[in-house]
C-alpha positions as CSV (number, residue, x, y, z in Angstrom):
1,M,103.6,98.3,136.5
2,I,104.5,101.6,134.9
3,R,102.7,103.5,137.6
4,Q,104.5,101.6,140.3
5,R,107.9,102.4,138.6
6,L,107.0,106.1,138.4
7,L,106.0,106.1,142.1
8,H,109.2,104.5,143.2
9,P,110.4,106.5,146.2
10,A,113.9,107.1,144.7
11,R,112.3,108.5,141.5
12,I,110.0,110.7,143.4
13,V,112.9,112.3,145.3
14,A,114.8,112.9,142.1
15,F,111.8,114.4,140.4
16,A,111.1,116.6,143.3
17,F,114.6,118.1,143.3
18,L,114.3,118.6,139.5
19,V,111.0,120.4,139.9
20,A,112.4,122.6,142.7
21,I,115.4,123.5,140.4
22,L,113.1,124.5,137.5
23,I,110.8,126.6,139.7
24,G,113.9,128.2,141.3
25,T,115.3,129.0,137.8
26,A,112.0,130.6,136.8
27,L,111.9,132.8,139.9
28,L,115.6,133.9,139.5
29,M,115.0,134.9,135.9
30,M,112.4,137.4,137.1
31,P,113.5,141.1,137.1
32,F,112.9,141.4,140.8
33,A,115.6,138.9,141.5
34,R,118.4,140.9,140.0
35,E,120.0,144.0,141.6
36,G,118.8,147.0,139.6
37,G,116.3,144.9,137.7
38,G,116.7,143.6,134.2
39,S,116.6,140.1,132.8
40,V,118.8,137.2,134.1
41,P,120.4,134.9,131.6
42,F,118.9,131.4,131.7
43,L,122.2,129.6,132.4
44,T,122.9,132.0,135.3
45,A,119.5,131.3,136.8
46,L,119.7,127.6,136.2
47,F,123.2,127.3,137.6
48,T,122.4,129.3,140.7
49,A,119.1,127.5,141.3
50,T,120.7,124.1,140.9
51,S,123.6,125.1,143.2
52,A,121.0,126.3,145.8
53,V,118.6,123.4,145.7
54,C,121.5,120.9,145.7
55,V,123.1,122.9,148.6
56,T,126.4,123.2,146.7
57,G,127.4,126.9,146.8
58,L,129.2,127.1,143.5
59,A,128.4,130.4,141.8
60,I,129.1,132.1,138.5
61,V,128.0,135.6,139.8
62,D,128.6,137.3,143.1
63,T,125.6,136.5,145.3
64,G,125.9,139.7,147.3
65,T,126.0,142.2,144.4
66,Y,124.4,140.5,141.4
67,W,121.2,139.4,143.2
68,S,118.7,141.8,144.9
69,S,117.4,141.3,148.4
70,A,114.5,139.4,146.9
71,G,116.9,137.3,144.8
72,Q,119.0,136.5,147.8
73,A,115.9,135.5,149.8
74,T,114.8,133.2,146.9
75,I,118.3,131.6,146.9
76,M,118.1,131.1,150.7
77,L,114.6,129.6,150.4
78,L,115.9,127.2,147.7
79,F,118.8,125.9,149.8
80,Q,116.6,125.6,152.8
81,I,114.2,123.5,150.9
82,G,117.0,121.5,149.4
83,G,118.6,120.8,152.8
84,F,115.4,120.1,154.7
85,G,114.1,118.1,151.9
86,M,117.2,116.0,151.8
87,M,117.0,115.2,155.5
88,T,113.4,114.3,155.5
89,G,113.6,112.5,152.2
90,A,116.5,110.4,153.2
91,T,115.0,109.6,156.6
92,L,111.5,108.8,155.4
93,L,112.8,106.7,152.5
94,G,114.8,104.7,155.1
95,L,111.6,104.2,157.0
96,M,109.8,103.2,153.8
97,V,112.5,100.7,153.1
98,N,112.1,99.1,156.5
99,R,108.4,98.8,156.0
100,S,108.8,96.6,153.0
101,P,107.7,93.0,153.5
102,R,110.6,91.8,151.5
103,L,113.0,93.4,154.0
104,R,111.8,91.7,157.2
105,L,115.2,90.3,157.8
106,K,116.6,93.8,157.6
107,L,114.1,94.9,160.2
108,I,115.3,92.1,162.6
109,T,118.9,93.1,162.0
110,Q,118.0,96.7,162.7
111,T,116.3,95.8,165.9
112,E,119.3,93.8,167.1
113,T,121.8,96.6,166.4
114,H,119.5,99.3,167.8
115,T,119.5,101.4,164.7
116,L,116.8,103.9,163.6
117,G,113.4,102.3,164.3
118,L,110.4,102.5,162.1
119,G,108.7,105.0,164.4
120,D,106.0,107.4,163.4
121,V,106.7,109.2,160.1
122,A,105.1,112.4,161.3
123,N,107.1,112.2,164.5
124,V,110.3,111.9,162.5
125,A,109.5,114.9,160.3
126,K,108.7,117.0,163.4
127,L,112.1,116.1,164.9
128,V,113.9,117.1,161.7
129,L,112.0,120.4,161.6
130,T,112.7,121.1,165.3
131,V,116.4,120.5,164.9
132,T,116.5,122.7,161.8
133,I,114.6,125.6,163.3
134,V,116.4,125.5,166.7
135,C,119.9,125.2,165.3
136,E,119.4,127.9,162.6
137,F,117.7,130.3,165.0
138,I,120.4,130.0,167.7
139,V,123.3,130.4,165.2
140,A,121.5,133.3,163.5
141,L,121.0,135.0,166.8
142,V,124.7,134.7,167.8
143,L,125.9,135.9,164.4
144,T,123.4,138.8,164.4
145,L,124.7,140.0,167.7
146,R,128.3,139.6,166.7
147,F,127.8,141.5,163.4
148,R,126.0,144.3,165.2
149,L,128.2,144.7,168.2
150,G,131.5,143.6,166.8
151,Y,131.3,145.0,163.3
152,G,128.9,147.9,163.7
153,L,126.4,146.8,161.1
154,E,122.8,148.1,161.3
155,W,120.4,145.8,163.0
156,Q,118.6,145.0,159.8
157,Q,121.8,144.3,157.9
158,A,123.2,142.3,160.8
159,A,120.1,140.2,161.1
160,W,119.9,139.4,157.4
161,S,123.6,138.5,157.2
162,G,123.3,136.3,160.4
163,L,120.2,134.5,159.1
164,F,121.5,134.0,155.6
165,H,124.8,132.5,156.8
166,S,123.2,130.5,159.5
167,V,120.8,128.8,157.1
168,S,123.5,128.3,154.6
169,A,125.8,126.7,157.2
170,F,123.2,124.3,158.6
171,N,122.2,123.2,155.1
172,N,125.9,122.9,154.1
173,A,125.1,125.2,151.2
174,G,128.2,127.4,151.3
175,F,126.4,130.5,149.9
176,S,127.6,133.8,151.3
177,I,126.6,137.4,150.6
178,H,130.2,138.3,150.7
179,A,132.5,138.0,147.6
180,D,135.2,136.6,149.8
181,S,132.9,134.0,151.5
182,V,133.9,134.3,155.2
183,M,137.6,135.1,154.7
184,R,137.0,138.5,156.4
185,Y,136.0,136.7,159.6
186,A,139.1,134.4,159.6
187,P,140.4,135.7,163.0
188,D,137.0,135.8,164.6
189,A,136.1,132.7,166.6
190,L,132.7,134.2,167.5
191,V,131.7,133.9,163.9
192,L,133.5,130.8,162.7
193,L,132.7,128.5,165.7
194,P,128.9,128.9,165.4
195,L,129.2,128.3,161.7
196,M,131.3,125.2,162.3
197,L,128.7,123.9,164.8
198,A,125.8,124.4,162.3
199,I,127.8,122.7,159.6
200,F,128.5,119.7,161.8
201,I,125.0,119.3,163.1
202,G,123.5,119.6,159.6
203,G,126.0,117.3,158.0
204,I,126.3,114.5,160.6
205,G,123.1,112.9,159.5
206,F,119.6,112.7,161.1
207,P,119.9,109.0,162.1
208,V,122.9,109.9,164.2
209,L,121.2,112.9,165.8
210,M,118.2,110.7,166.7
211,D,120.5,108.1,168.2
212,L,122.4,110.7,170.2
213,R,119.1,112.2,171.5
214,D,117.6,108.9,172.5
215,K,120.8,107.4,174.0
216,T,122.7,110.3,175.3
217,R,123.8,108.6,178.5
218,S,124.4,105.2,177.0
219,P,127.0,105.3,174.1
220,R,127.3,101.5,174.2
221,G,123.7,101.4,172.9
222,W,124.5,103.5,169.9
223,S,123.9,101.9,166.5
224,L,126.8,100.7,164.4
225,H,126.0,103.4,161.9
226,T,126.3,106.1,164.6
227,K,129.6,104.7,165.9
228,L,131.1,104.4,162.4
229,T,129.9,107.9,161.4
230,L,131.3,109.6,164.5
231,A,134.6,107.7,164.3
232,V,135.3,108.3,160.6
233,T,134.1,111.9,160.9
234,G,136.5,112.5,163.8
235,F,139.4,111.0,161.9
236,L,138.7,113.0,158.7
237,L,138.3,116.3,160.7
238,A,141.6,115.6,162.5
239,M,143.4,114.6,159.3
240,G,142.1,117.6,157.4
241,F,143.0,120.0,160.2
242,L,146.6,118.7,160.6
243,G,147.1,118.4,156.8
244,I,146.0,122.0,156.1
245,L,148.0,123.3,159.0
246,I,151.1,121.6,157.7
247,F,150.7,122.3,154.0
248,E,149.8,126.0,154.5
249,W,151.9,126.9,157.5
250,H,154.5,128.8,155.5
251,N,152.2,129.9,152.7
252,A,152.2,133.7,153.0
253,K,149.1,133.9,150.8
254,T,147.0,131.7,153.1
255,L,147.9,130.8,156.7
256,G,151.5,132.0,156.6
257,A,150.7,135.6,157.5
258,M,148.4,134.7,160.4
259,A,149.2,134.5,164.1
260,L,149.2,131.0,165.7
261,P,145.6,131.2,167.1
262,E,144.3,132.4,163.7
263,K,146.1,129.6,161.9
264,V,144.6,127.0,164.2
265,L,141.1,128.4,163.8
266,S,141.3,128.8,160.0
267,A,142.7,125.3,159.6
268,A,140.0,123.8,161.8
269,F,137.3,125.7,159.9
270,T,138.7,124.7,156.5
271,S,138.7,121.1,157.5
272,V,135.1,121.2,158.6
273,S,134.0,123.2,155.6
274,A,135.8,121.0,153.1
275,R,133.4,118.2,153.8
276,T,130.6,119.8,151.7
277,A,129.9,123.1,153.5
278,G,131.7,125.2,151.0
279,F,132.7,128.3,153.1
280,N,136.4,129.3,153.0
281,T,138.6,131.4,155.3
282,I,141.6,131.1,153.0
283,D,141.9,131.7,149.3
284,L,142.0,128.2,147.8
285,A,143.1,129.6,144.5
286,V,146.5,130.3,145.9
287,A,146.7,127.3,148.3
288,S,149.3,124.6,147.8
289,R,148.7,121.6,145.5
290,E,148.9,119.3,148.6
291,T,146.0,121.2,150.1
292,W,144.0,120.7,146.9
293,S,144.8,116.9,146.9
294,L,143.6,116.7,150.5
295,H,140.4,118.5,149.5
296,Y,139.8,116.0,146.8
297,L,139.5,113.3,149.4
298,L,137.5,115.3,151.9
299,M,135.0,116.6,149.3
300,F,134.5,113.2,147.7
301,V,133.8,111.4,151.0
302,G,131.5,114.1,152.3
303,A,129.7,113.8,155.7
304,G,127.0,111.7,157.2
305,S,124.1,109.9,155.6
306,A,120.6,111.3,155.6
307,G,121.9,114.8,156.4
308,T,122.3,118.0,154.5
309,A,125.8,117.2,153.3
310,G,126.9,115.5,150.0
311,G,129.6,113.2,148.9
312,V,129.6,109.4,148.9
313,K,129.2,109.6,152.7
314,V,131.5,108.5,155.6
315,G,129.4,105.4,156.3
316,T,130.2,104.1,152.8
317,V,133.9,104.7,153.2
318,A,133.8,103.1,156.7
319,I,132.1,100.0,155.4
320,L,134.7,99.6,152.6
321,F,137.5,100.2,155.0
322,L,136.2,97.4,157.2
323,L,135.8,95.1,154.2
324,V,139.5,95.7,153.1
325,L,140.7,95.3,156.7
326,A,138.8,92.0,157.0
327,E,140.3,90.8,153.7
328,I,143.8,91.7,154.8
329,R,143.4,89.9,158.1
330,G,141.8,86.9,156.4
331,H,138.6,87.2,158.3
332,P,135.4,86.0,156.6
333,D,133.3,88.9,158.1
334,S,133.7,92.7,158.3
335,E,133.3,93.6,162.0
336,A,133.4,96.7,164.2
337,F,132.3,97.5,167.7
338,G,131.1,94.0,168.3
339,R,128.9,94.0,165.2
340,R,129.1,92.3,161.8
341,V,128.5,94.4,158.7
342,G,125.9,92.7,156.4
343,G,126.9,91.5,152.9
344,A,124.2,93.6,151.3
345,A,125.5,96.8,152.9
346,Q,129.0,95.9,151.7
347,R,127.8,95.4,148.1
348,Q,125.8,98.7,148.2
349,A,128.9,100.6,149.5
350,V,131.1,99.2,146.7
351,T,128.4,100.2,144.1
352,V,128.0,103.7,145.5
353,L,131.8,104.3,145.6
354,V,132.4,102.9,142.1
355,L,129.6,104.8,140.5
356,G,130.6,108.0,142.3
357,G,134.2,107.6,141.2
358,A,133.1,106.9,137.6
359,T,130.9,110.0,137.6
360,V,133.8,112.2,138.7
361,I,136.1,110.7,136.1
362,L,133.5,111.1,133.3
363,G,132.8,114.7,134.5
364,T,136.5,115.5,134.5
365,T,137.0,114.1,131.1
366,I,134.1,116.1,129.6
367,L,135.1,119.3,131.3
368,L,138.7,119.0,130.1
369,S,137.4,118.7,126.6
370,V,135.4,121.9,126.7
371,S,137.8,124.0,128.9
372,D,141.5,124.9,128.7
373,A,141.8,125.3,132.5
374,A,144.5,123.4,134.3
375,T,143.7,119.7,135.0
376,D,144.1,119.9,138.8
377,R,141.7,122.9,138.9
378,I,139.2,121.0,136.8
379,I,139.4,118.0,139.1
380,F,138.9,120.2,142.1
381,E,135.8,121.8,140.4
382,V,134.3,118.5,139.4
383,I,134.7,116.9,142.9
384,S,133.3,120.0,144.5
385,A,130.2,119.9,142.3
386,F,129.6,116.2,142.7
387,G,130.2,116.4,146.4
388,T,127.9,119.4,146.6
389,V,130.7,121.3,148.4
390,G,130.9,124.6,146.6
391,L,134.6,125.3,147.1
392,S,136.4,126.5,144.0
393,T,139.9,127.5,142.9
394,G,138.3,130.4,141.1
395,I,137.5,129.0,137.6
396,T,133.7,128.5,137.9
397,A,132.7,131.9,136.3
398,D,135.4,131.6,133.6
399,L,134.2,128.2,132.3
400,P,132.4,128.1,129.0
401,A,128.7,127.6,129.0
402,A,129.1,123.9,128.2
403,G,131.4,123.5,131.2
404,Q,129.0,125.3,133.5
405,F,126.2,123.0,132.3
406,V,128.4,120.0,133.1
407,L,128.7,121.3,136.6
408,V,124.9,121.7,136.8
409,V,124.5,118.0,135.9
410,L,127.2,117.0,138.4
411,M,125.6,119.0,141.2
412,Y,122.2,117.4,140.5
413,L,123.7,113.9,140.3
414,G,125.8,114.4,143.4
415,R,122.8,115.6,145.4
416,I,120.2,113.0,144.5
417,G,122.6,110.2,143.3
418,T,123.7,108.5,146.5
419,I,120.3,108.5,148.2
420,T,118.3,107.4,145.2
421,L,120.9,104.8,144.3
422,A,121.1,103.4,147.8
423,T,117.3,103.2,148.1
424,S,116.9,101.7,144.6
425,L,119.4,99.0,145.5
426,I,117.6,98.2,148.8
427,L,114.1,98.3,147.3
428,G,115.2,96.4,144.3
429,E,116.6,93.4,146.2
430,R,114.9,90.1,145.4
431,R,115.5,86.5,146.1
432,M,116.5,84.4,143.1
433,P,115.0,80.9,142.8
434,Y,118.4,79.6,141.7
435,R,122.1,80.2,142.1
436,Y,124.9,79.5,139.5
437,P,127.9,77.3,140.3
438,E,130.6,79.3,142.1
439,E,134.1,80.0,140.6
440,H,136.9,82.2,141.7
441,P,138.4,84.5,139.0
442,I,142.0,85.6,139.5
443,V,142.3,88.9,141.4
444,G,145.4,91.1,141.3
């Protein structure tokens, strides 16, 4: 019994991420990892390793100047493992769930709605690997050529910058070797558009990519998960774009000083990046409070399930929206695109959202108790860490050691929390031999 509990798939994923963080911490503490040599403080190494493995991007030291080339390569390897591991882990756990004899009914429902099939585990892993390598290579090549031909960098420097930012973007890691993230490229569509594409592909979720690949010419055959993910993603991207454009239009410290095409490009990039990628083309420290509030929502929701992004996931929010809509209309079932959302999925979505919200509230309360930073900045930092986004209003490095450790815990929980929780809920389902009499407590 104890052995079975230890080998629970969700616990294996959580333990694997923890081991990767500890190994990364040990490597980053080595003298070779720091520019100029010398020892690296434990908390600095731990924070950076956690941020990399959990593909967050928050940093308490400048990645480009503090870490040596070997240190930067180690960080890139860590967020590559973190992103790739998340995709394969989420997908393979989903397949393991569907193989459970107790979930035969779920398998039937899955077949009826044309969602991700059981398939061959090795085949799934190969497809994830193929998508990762192809996307990262193409984006890295485009960025390398742009950095070399457009900015005059030496080939070696251009190639390293292109590869680092490509891998970081696809894995929604948000790490940059520039102190200003990608603000220096704000007017350059040839840099920002490839990054946006990599962020989108990595964050949309592997089940969606698989559905799009297999049913490119028959959108009607897409699964409900794919349709909901794409619909909510499109809505959030449009809302983020318009909101940022409106709130920052006259802000001379962000979009106000830019020409119209640059404003549009930066607003679009910020909207895409806010949903767990972590790059920024505008200085969020001087952005309006309205923009911060908009980021709270975008960062907390995140992107697609079983991808490289964090947050509570757009699928979760979509299911809850359908539940609320059905209740308002007086319908007994939550429905969309000619399909009915199962009761189990609705309960799991509520659980994920409630626990995610509770984690953010608890993290904010603890961080407020150990730091004297402004409340709105603390909230931004906490949601960014939990959503594995990596955006900051500039207080990360100034937080006390206790506050930085709180962010370490939040990044870890945000990265492994939703997948392990969802899998635990599904694998833990069991039929009860009895049911209690039903009552209706007063609501509202």
